[in-house]
C-alpha positions in Angstrom: 64.9 -29.7 68.6 68.3 -28.5 70.1 70.1 -25.6 71.9 69.0 -22.3 70.1 70.7 -19.4 71.8 70.4 -15.4 71.2 72.5 -11.7 72.0 70.1 -9.5 72.3 70.5 -6.1 72.8 67.1 -4.3 74.4 67.0 -0.2 74.3 66.7 1.3 77.4 64.3 3.6 76.0 62.1 1.6 74.5 62.7 -1.3 75.6 63.1 -2.5 72.0 64.4 -6.2 72.1 66.9 -6.2 68.6 69.0 -9.8 67.7 72.6 -9.4 68.1 74.0 -12.7 67.7 72.4 -16.3 67.1 74.2 -19.4 67.8 73.1 -23.3 67.3 74.5 -25.8 70.1 77.5 -24.1 71.0 77.2 -26.1 74.0 80.1 -24.4 75.8 78.8 -20.9 76.0 75.5 -22.2 77.4 77.4 -23.9 80.2 79.5 -20.8 80.8 76.0 -19.2 81.6 74.1 -22.2 83.2 76.8 -22.7 85.4 77.2 -19.2 86.6 73.1 -18.1 86.7 71.7 -21.6 87.0 69.7 -21.1 84.5 66.1 -22.4 83.6 64.7 -23.3 79.9 63.6 -21.1 78.5 66.3 -18.7 79.8 66.9 -15.1 79.8 69.8 -13.6 81.8 71.5 -9.8 81.4 74.9 -10.2 80.4 77.1 -8.3 82.6 80.4 -6.1 81.6 82.2 -8.6 83.8 80.8 -11.8 81.8 81.9 -10.0 78.8 85.7 -9.4 79.6 85.5 -13.2 81.0 84.3 -14.9 78.5 86.9 -12.7 76.2 89.5 -14.0 78.6 89.0 -17.5 77.7 88.5 -17.2 74.2 91.9 -15.6 73.8 93.1 -18.1 75.9 91.4 -20.6 73.4 92.9 -18.7 70.1 96.6 -18.6 71.6 96.6 -22.5 72.7 93.9 -25.0 71.5 94.8 -27.2 74.5 93.5 -25.2 76.7 89.8 -25.3 75.7 89.0 -28.6 78.1 89.8 -26.1 81.1 88.8 -22.8 79.8 85.6 -23.1 78.2 84.8 -26.8 78.6 81.7 -28.6 76.4 78.8 -28.8 78.7 76.2 -31.9 78.1 72.4 -31.4 77.6 69.4 -33.0 75.7 70.4 -32.3 72.2 73.3 -29.9 72.8 75.3 -31.0 69.5 78.7 -32.1 69.2 81.2 -32.9 72.4 84.3 -32.6 70.4 87.1 -30.1 70.3 87.3 -30.1 67.0 86.4 -28.0 64.0 83.0 -27.0 64.9 83.9 -26.3 68.4 86.7 -23.6 67.1 84.5 -22.2 64.7 82.2 -21.2 67.2 85.6 -19.8 69.7 86.2 -17.4 66.4 82.1 -16.5 66.1 82.2 -15.7 69.8 85.5 -14.2 69.8 84.1 -11.5 67.0 80.3 -11.3 68.8 82.6 -10.3 72.1 84.4 -7.6 70.4 81.5 -6.1 69.0 79.6 -6.1 72.1 82.4 -4.2 73.9 81.6 -1.5 71.8 77.9 -1.9 72.8 76.8 2.2 74.6 75.8 0.1 77.8 73.7 3.8 78.9 71.5 2.7 75.3 71.4 -0.8 75.6 71.1 -3.6 78.5 72.6 -7.0 77.0 70.6 -10.2 77.2 71.5 -14.0 76.9 68.4 -16.1 75.6 68.1 -19.8 75.6 65.7 -22.7 74.6 66.3 -26.3 74.1 
């Protein structure tokens, strides 16, 4: 049991769902989406270009100055949501998210929709 999070691409022609990335217990990312979209459990929401840009702005701010992490993308409390520390694991997730967002920015939005899904 725990927070499992996925980003999927949905092909607009075939409706095929393609797993793009996976996060385990990255509660800060789930908190971003839950606070914005008031998610249920399990959840599935479409990620907008605005979401990608906004998250990239936050991630870049954290990568430039780790002291802003608590304000930019705070940890998010929930059942079995993992660590609430701003330590090694948190910053590893930030680096992973940065790489995922860079790849998402290159996705052809005419061909694919992007979805966030989580279950805990």
